[in-house]
DSSP file (Angstrom, degrees, kcal/mol; ACC not computed):
  #  RESIDUE AA STRUCTURE BP1 BP2  ACC     N-H-->O    O-->H-N    N-H-->O    O-->H-N    TCO  KAPPA ALPHA  PHI   PSI    X-CA   Y-CA   Z-CA
    1    1 A M              0   0    0      0, 0.0     2,-0.2     0, 0.0    53,-0.0   0.000 360.0 360.0 360.0 127.5   -2.1  -94.0  -45.6
    2    2 A S        -     0   0    0      2,-0.1    54,-0.0     1,-0.1     0, 0.0  -0.507 360.0-140.3 -79.2 148.9   -4.5  -95.6  -43.3
    3    3 A S  S    S+     0   0    0     -2,-0.2    54,-2.1    52,-0.2    53,-0.9   0.356  86.3  58.2 -88.7   6.4   -5.3  -99.3  -43.6
    4    4 A E  E     -a   57   0A   0     52,-0.2     2,-0.4    51,-0.2    54,-0.2  -0.990  61.1-165.3-137.4 144.2   -9.0  -98.5  -42.9
    5    5 A I  E     -a   58   0A   0     52,-2.4    54,-3.1    -2,-0.3     2,-0.5  -0.994  13.1-150.0-127.9 137.9  -11.6  -96.3  -44.5
    6    6 A I  E     -a   59   0A   0     -2,-0.4    16,-3.0    16,-0.4     2,-0.4  -0.915   6.3-163.0-113.9 130.1  -14.9  -95.4  -42.7
    7    7 A F  E     -aB  60  21A   0     52,-3.3    54,-3.6    -2,-0.5     2,-0.6  -0.926  14.3-140.8-108.9 133.9  -18.2  -94.8  -44.5
    8    8 A E  E     -aB  61  20A   0     12,-3.0    12,-1.9    -2,-0.4     2,-0.5  -0.851  23.6-159.3 -89.5 122.6  -21.1  -93.0  -42.8
    9    9 A V  E     +aB  62  19A   0     52,-3.2    54,-3.2    -2,-0.6     2,-0.3  -0.905  15.7 170.8-111.5 128.8  -24.3  -94.7  -44.0
   10   10 A T  E     - B   0  18A   0      8,-2.4     8,-2.8    -2,-0.5     2,-0.3  -0.890  39.7 -99.0-128.0 161.2  -27.7  -93.1  -43.8
   11   11 A E  E     - B   0  17A   0     52,-0.4     6,-0.3    -2,-0.3     5,-0.1  -0.655  44.5-117.2 -78.6 136.1  -31.1  -94.1  -45.1
   12   12 A G    >   -     0   0    0      4,-2.1     3,-1.5    -2,-0.3     4,-0.1  -0.365  15.3-121.4 -71.8 152.4  -31.9  -92.2  -48.4
   13   13 A E  T 3  S+     0   0    0      1,-0.3    -1,-0.1    -2,-0.1     3,-0.1   0.832 115.5  38.8 -62.8 -32.9  -34.9  -89.9  -48.5
   14   14 A E  T 3  S-     0   0    0      1,-0.5    -1,-0.3     0, 0.0     2,-0.1   0.110 131.2 -81.8-104.4  21.1  -36.5  -91.9  -51.3
   15   15 A G  S <  S+     0   0    0     -3,-1.5    -1,-0.5     1,-0.2    17,-0.1  -0.290  91.3  66.8 100.8 170.2  -35.5  -95.3  -49.9
   16   16 A G  S    S-     0   0    0     15,-0.3    -4,-2.1    -2,-0.1     2,-0.3  -0.315  82.4 -71.0  76.1-162.7  -32.2  -97.2  -50.1
   17   17 A Y  E     -BC  11  30A   0     13,-2.9    13,-2.1    -6,-0.3     2,-0.4  -0.960  29.1-153.4-136.0 148.8  -29.0  -96.2  -48.4
   18   18 A C  E     -BC  10  29A   0     -8,-2.8    -8,-2.4    -2,-0.3     2,-0.4  -0.962  12.0-165.3-121.4 140.3  -26.3  -93.5  -49.0
   19   19 A A  E     -BC   9  28A   0      9,-3.0     9,-2.4    -2,-0.4     2,-0.4  -0.992   6.3-176.3-131.1 134.5  -22.7  -93.9  -48.0
   20   20 A S  E     -BC   8  27A   0    -12,-1.9   -12,-3.0    -2,-0.4     2,-0.3  -0.997  25.2-128.0-130.1 129.6  -20.0  -91.2  -47.7
   21   21 A A  E >   -B    7   0A   0      5,-2.8     3,-1.0    -2,-0.4     2,-0.5  -0.587  25.8-122.3 -76.7 133.0  -16.3  -91.9  -46.8
   22   22 A L  T 3  S+     0   0    0    -16,-3.0   -16,-0.4    -2,-0.3     3,-0.1  -0.651  95.0   5.8 -77.2 121.3  -15.0  -89.8  -44.0
   23   23 A G  T 3  S+     0   0    0     -2,-0.5     2,-0.3     1,-0.3    -1,-0.2   0.452 119.3  81.4  87.6   1.1  -12.0  -87.7  -45.1
   24   24 A Y  S <  S-     0   0    0     -3,-1.0     2,-1.1     2,-0.2    -1,-0.3  -0.936  83.9-117.6-134.4 157.2  -12.3  -88.8  -48.8
   25   25 A G        +     0   0    0     -2,-0.3     2,-0.5    -3,-0.1    -3,-0.1  -0.337  69.7 127.8 -89.5  53.1  -14.4  -87.6  -51.7
   26   26 A I        +     0   0    0     -2,-1.1    -5,-2.8    -5,-0.3     2,-0.4  -0.951  26.2 163.1-116.0 122.0  -16.2  -91.0  -52.1
   27   27 A N  E     +C   20   0A   0     -2,-0.5     2,-0.3    -7,-0.2    -7,-0.2  -0.996   4.9 152.0-135.9 140.6  -20.0  -91.1  -52.1
   28   28 A T  E     -C   19   0A   0     -9,-2.4    -9,-3.0    -2,-0.4     2,-0.3  -0.945  20.1-153.3-155.6 175.0  -22.2  -93.9  -53.3
   29   29 A Q  E     -C   18   0A   0     -2,-0.3     2,-0.3   -11,-0.2   -11,-0.2  -0.975   4.7-169.9-152.0 163.0  -25.7  -95.4  -52.8
   30   30 A G  E     -C   17   0A   0    -13,-2.1   -13,-2.9    -2,-0.3     6,-0.1  -0.986  29.3-130.5-155.3 150.5  -27.6  -98.7  -53.1
   31   31 A E  S    S+     0   0    0     -2,-0.3   -15,-0.3   -15,-0.2     2,-0.3   0.804  96.0  23.9 -74.0 -28.9  -31.2  -99.8  -52.9
   32   32 A T  S  > S-     0   0    0    -17,-0.1     4,-2.5   -16,-0.1   -15,-0.2  -0.835  86.5-108.0-128.0 167.3  -30.4 -102.6  -50.5
   33   33 A L  H  > S+     0   0    0     -2,-0.3     4,-2.5     2,-0.2     5,-0.2   0.885 120.5  53.6 -63.2 -37.2  -27.6 -103.2  -48.0
   34   34 A S  H  > S+     0   0    0      2,-0.2     4,-1.8     1,-0.2    -1,-0.2   0.926 111.6  43.8 -62.9 -45.3  -26.2 -105.9  -50.2
   35   35 A K  H  > S+     0   0    0      2,-0.2     4,-2.4     1,-0.2    -2,-0.2   0.871 111.6  54.8 -67.4 -37.0  -26.1 -103.5  -53.2
   36   36 A L  H  X S+     0   0    0     -4,-2.5     4,-2.8     2,-0.2    -2,-0.2   0.930 106.4  51.0 -61.9 -45.1  -24.7 -100.8  -51.0
   37   37 A R  H  X S+     0   0    0     -4,-2.5     4,-2.3     1,-0.2    -1,-0.2   0.918 111.6  47.6 -59.0 -43.7  -21.8 -103.0  -49.9
   38   38 A A  H  X S+     0   0    0     -4,-1.8     4,-2.2     1,-0.2    -1,-0.2   0.907 112.7  48.9 -63.9 -41.4  -21.0 -103.9  -53.5
   39   39 A M  H  X S+     0   0    0     -4,-2.4     4,-2.7     2,-0.2    -2,-0.2   0.877 109.8  51.8 -67.2 -37.7  -21.2 -100.2  -54.5
   40   40 A V  H  X S+     0   0    0     -4,-2.8     4,-2.5     2,-0.2     5,-0.2   0.937 110.3  48.4 -63.5 -46.5  -18.9  -99.2  -51.6
   41   41 A R  H  X S+     0   0    0     -4,-2.3     4,-2.3     1,-0.2    -2,-0.2   0.925 113.8  47.1 -59.1 -44.3  -16.3 -101.8  -52.6
   42   42 A D  H  X S+     0   0    0     -4,-2.2     4,-2.4     1,-0.2    -2,-0.2   0.906 111.4  50.7 -64.5 -42.5  -16.4 -100.6  -56.3
   43   43 A A  H  X S+     0   0    0     -4,-2.7     4,-2.4     2,-0.2    -1,-0.2   0.893 110.9  48.7 -63.8 -40.3  -16.2  -97.0  -55.3
   44   44 A V  H  X S+     0   0    0     -4,-2.5     4,-2.4     2,-0.2     5,-0.3   0.925 111.3  50.0 -65.3 -44.0  -13.1  -97.6  -53.1
   45   45 A A  H  X S+     0   0    0     -4,-2.3     4,-1.5    -5,-0.2    -2,-0.2   0.904 113.9  45.5 -61.7 -41.4  -11.4  -99.6  -55.9
   46   46 A C  H  < S+     0   0    0     -4,-2.4    -1,-0.2     2,-0.2    -2,-0.2   0.895 112.9  50.2 -68.1 -40.4  -12.1  -96.8  -58.4
   47   47 A Y  H  < S+     0   0    0     -4,-2.4    -2,-0.2     1,-0.2    -1,-0.2   0.915 120.5  33.0 -66.3 -44.0  -10.9  -94.0  -56.0
   48   48 A F  H  X S+     0   0    0     -4,-2.4     4,-1.4    -5,-0.2     3,-0.4   0.657  83.2 159.9 -90.0 -15.6   -7.6  -95.7  -55.1
   49   49 A D  T  < S-     0   0    0     -4,-1.5     3,-0.2    -5,-0.3    -1,-0.1   0.175  71.1 -48.3  23.1-136.8   -6.9  -97.4  -58.5
   50   50 A N  T  4 S+     0   0    0      1,-0.2    -1,-0.2    -4,-0.1    -2,-0.1   0.461 123.8  81.6-100.2  -1.4   -3.2  -98.3  -58.8
   51   51 A S  T  4 S+     0   0    0     -3,-0.4    -2,-0.2     1,-0.1    -1,-0.2   0.717 102.1  16.8 -80.4 -20.0   -1.8  -94.9  -57.8
   52   52 A Q  S  < S-     0   0    0     -4,-1.4    -1,-0.1    -3,-0.2     2,-0.1  -0.987  93.1 -84.6-148.5 156.0   -2.0  -95.5  -54.1
   53   53 A P        -     0   0    0      0, 0.0    -3,-0.1     0, 0.0     3,-0.0  -0.355  43.1-126.1 -64.2 137.7   -2.5  -98.4  -51.7
   54   54 A T        -     0   0    0      1,-0.1    -9,-0.1    -5,-0.1   -10,-0.0  -0.655  30.8-103.1 -82.2 136.5   -6.1  -99.5  -51.1
   55   55 A P        -     0   0    0      0, 0.0   -51,-0.2     0, 0.0   -52,-0.2  -0.308  21.6-143.3 -57.8 142.2   -7.3  -99.6  -47.5
   56   56 A K  S    S+     0   0    0    -53,-0.9     2,-0.4     1,-0.1   -52,-0.2   0.758  83.3  48.2 -79.0 -26.4   -7.5 -103.2  -46.2
   57   57 A I  E     -a    4   0A   0    -54,-2.1   -52,-2.4     2,-0.0     2,-0.5  -0.962  61.9-165.7-122.9 131.7  -10.6 -102.6  -44.1
   58   58 A I  E     -a    5   0A   0     -2,-0.4     2,-0.5   -54,-0.2   -52,-0.2  -0.972  14.4-164.8-113.3 117.9  -13.8 -100.8  -45.1
   59   59 A R  E     -a    6   0A   0    -54,-3.1   -52,-3.3    -2,-0.5     2,-0.6  -0.886   7.7-153.8-107.6 131.2  -16.0  -99.9  -42.1
   60   60 A L  E     -a    7   0A   0     -2,-0.5     2,-0.7   -54,-0.2   -52,-0.2  -0.916   6.9-165.1-103.9 119.8  -19.6  -99.0  -42.5
   61   61 A H  E     -a    8   0A   0    -54,-3.6   -52,-3.2    -2,-0.6     2,-0.4  -0.914  12.9-147.1-107.1 110.9  -20.9  -96.7  -39.7
   62   62 A F  E     -a    9   0A   0     -2,-0.7     2,-0.5   -54,-0.2   -52,-0.2  -0.658  12.2-166.8 -85.3 127.2  -24.7  -96.6  -39.7
   63   63 A V        +     0   0    0    -54,-3.2   -52,-0.4    -2,-0.4     2,-0.4  -0.949   9.2 179.0-114.6 129.7  -26.3  -93.4  -38.6
   64   64 A R        -     0   0    0     -2,-0.5     2,-0.4   -54,-0.1   -54,-0.0  -0.996  20.9-142.6-136.7 133.5  -30.0  -93.3  -37.9
   65   65 A D        -     0   0    0     -2,-0.4     2,-0.4     2,-0.0    -2,-0.0  -0.757  18.3-169.3 -90.4 138.6  -32.3  -90.5  -36.7
   66   66 A E        -     0   0    0     -2,-0.4     2,-0.5     2,-0.0    -2,-0.0  -0.993   6.6-157.8-131.7 128.0  -35.0  -91.4  -34.2
   67   67 A V        -     0   0    0     -2,-0.4     2,-0.4     2,-0.0    -2,-0.0  -0.896   9.6-168.3-106.5 130.2  -37.8  -89.1  -33.3
   68   68 A M        -     0   0    0     -2,-0.5     2,-0.3     2,-0.0    -2,-0.0  -0.961  12.5-141.6-120.4 133.4  -39.6  -89.7  -30.0
   69   69 A A              0   0    0     -2,-0.4    -2,-0.0     1,-0.1     0, 0.0  -0.635 360.0 360.0 -86.9 150.0  -42.8  -88.1  -28.9
   70   70 A R              0   0    0     -2,-0.3    -1,-0.1     0, 0.0    -2,-0.0   0.471 360.0 360.0 -84.6 360.0  -43.3  -87.1  -25.3
């Protein structure tokens, strides 16, 4: 069990943010970064419950597409 879990965070198509844990079936979303952080913490707590140790560190990796015209 790793002591860290990494979420890939992208901007949602309709606004807000989407987060997916790498290597785990955890997905969540939030309208603001503050709400996203709370939802990620809650999703991790629900996923790991008492059956396995919860990671000590939650890392958010922000992914952003940028289009540049020539």
